[in-house]
Every structure is written in C-alpha cells, then in structure tokens.
N, C-alpha and C positions, 0 to 999 in steps of 0.2 A: 661662905663658901667652903667646902668640904675637901677638895682635892688639893693637892700640894702645888706651890706655884714655884718656877724657877726663873732666876733673873738671866734678862737677856740684854739689857741694856738702862741707862738713866738718862732722862730727858735733862739736858742741861739749860736749854733756852729755846725762846721761839725763833723762826727764821722767816723774816719777810712777813707779808701782810695776808697771805693766803692760806693759813693753817697750818704751815710746816712747823716741826719741832726739829731741834738739832740733839741727837742722840749719841752718848758715848757707849758704844756697843762693847759686850761682854760676852759673847758668844761667837764660836767658831761657824754656826750654822747660817748661812746666806738666807735658807728659805725664811727665817725668821721674821725677814721684814719685806717679804714678797707680797705684793698686793693681794687682798684677800685673805690675809693670814690673821688670826685671831690673836692678839695679846691682852694682857690685862696691866690697866695702870694701878700702883699701888703707892700708898704715901701714908706714912704714920698710922693712925687708927681708923683710917677710911677703908671702907668695904671696897674689895677690888672692883673696878669698873672696866667691863669689856669694851676693847676698841678694835676696829677692822683697819688694817692697813689698807689706804687708798693709793697711794704713791710712795715711791722709794727712790733714792737717789744717794751718791755718796758725793761730797762737798768738803774739801781740806780736810780728809781725814775722818770727818764725822759722817753718820747716817743721818740723812733729812728725810723726815717721813710725814706724811698726813693721814688723816683718818677720816674714813667716812661719816658724813654727817657733822664734819667740823671744817667748814670752809674759810673761816677767817681766823685772825689771829685772837680774837676775841674769844674764840672757842677753846682754844689751847692754852691760853695764858694761865690758867690755874693749874696745869700739868707739869709746869717746871719743878725740879729738883725730885719729881716722881719717879720710881721704876717701872720698868716694861717688863712684864713677866709672862711666862708660857704656862700651860697647864700641865701636868704630869701625862694628860692624855695625849699631848702632842709630842712628846718625846719620843725619839726613833731608838730602836734596836742598834748597840753601836757594835762593830765587828771586834775580835779578839785585838787586845793591846790598844784599844780607844777607850777614853772614859771622859766622863762629864766633869767639868770644874768642881761642881759640889761634891764630886767623889773625892778628889785629889786633895783640895784645901782643907786641912784640918788633919791631914795624914801625919803620923810619925816617921821620920826618916831613921834609917839604921845604916851603919855602914855591914859589910859581909861579917865582920869581926863580932857584930852583936852590939858595937858601940853606938849609942843614941846620938845622932846629928842634931836633931831639932824637927819642929812642925812647919810644913807647908802653908804659908800665909798667903800666897799670891800665885798666878800664874801669867807669865808674860807670853805674848804669841810675835815674836819678832820677825819671823820668817819661815824658815825650812823645818824648825823643830819648836814645840813650846820649850819655855825655861820657866822652872819651878823655882821660887823665891823660899828658902829654907831659914826661918827664925832660928837662931842659936841662943842660947844660954850665955850670957856675958861675952859674948863674941859678935862680930859683925854678921849680917845675913849673908848667907852664901847662894849662888846660883848654879842649878843643877839642870843640863840640858836634859829633856826627855829623847834620850837615843839608846839603842840597844846596848852598846858597850858600858854606859853607865849604869842604866836602870835595870836591876837584875830581876825583881819581883813587885809587884803590885797585887795587895790583898785588900780592896774596898770594903770588904765586909768587917776585917780587923782594925782597918785604918792604919795600915803599915805599909812601909816601902823600903825596899832593900836596896842598896847601891853600892856599885864599885867604882870609886872616884877615879878618873884618869890624873895622871901626874898633875900635880900644881893646881887642881880644881879647888882644893879647900884652904889654899894658901891665901 
C-alpha cells in the first residue's frame, strides 16, 4: 500500500459472538467509526487489510464495532491487538488552530524565553480541551492544556510549540 495510514484505534479484544470488537479509540473524529467507513487493519509486518464498518456503538467507554462480511467471533478473533487506521485520502482539512495528533506528538515545546521544556509524547482528551503530555529531561512529565492563554504558537512544519505557562503549571 502506497498511501500513508493514520491510527484511529487499537482492537483490544472481541466482544460477544456476533463479530464485534472492542476498540480503544485514539481519534477525535466520530465519523471514523460510522457504518460504511473504510478502515485498514494493521498488525506487525502484515499487509494492511481493508475493513468496512458495519455497526458501531459505545459501551463502557470503548467503541464496539463490527465489520461487513465478518458476522461471527471467529471472523474477528485474529484482529486482536491490531490497529485500525485511516488512509491519508480520508483526512479532512482542519480549521486554523486545529491539528491532527500525529502533527503534535513529537513536537518540541519551548517557553517564550526560548528555554526548551521538552517533547510532546502523548495527547489526552479529558473534555473541554486537549492536554498535551510533555516529557522533560530529568524531571517529571508536565501537562499542558491546549488553550489560548497558554499555547502561543504551533509550527507543525518545524515541529515546535511556544507556550506561556500560567502560574503553577510547571511546578
């Protein structure tokens, strides 16, 4: 497969006997799991396998999905621990100040003074705004809320972010 693929979830386990799988979601886009959506199952060195969503529901904080032509648990048993990915063709244009997770993870965070804070290793989505987890050298990770008063500049091409931390944020 020539096109780049982007992770939208990981299949954790099967659910029931009717071909559903439990997915740990790693995307903000609800439409990724809509019936009819084409995803690719990727695991280790296997060739990406196209799968079309048949059903979707949320149960206990996880996405439960089934795929077309996979009506039983036996059809989906082998998908455990694989990733569900979307093709770059299915990426949508984002508004200003909106970013894909892959664009932010790996960026270096600097204070307005120029001092390097660390590198973003993870993005949490607890509710009102995303929270960026910054890995610092020889210090505990720090949580940076993606809000206007804190995040001053994001340059995804140079992989740099400039912040002005509010009082107590870095303590």
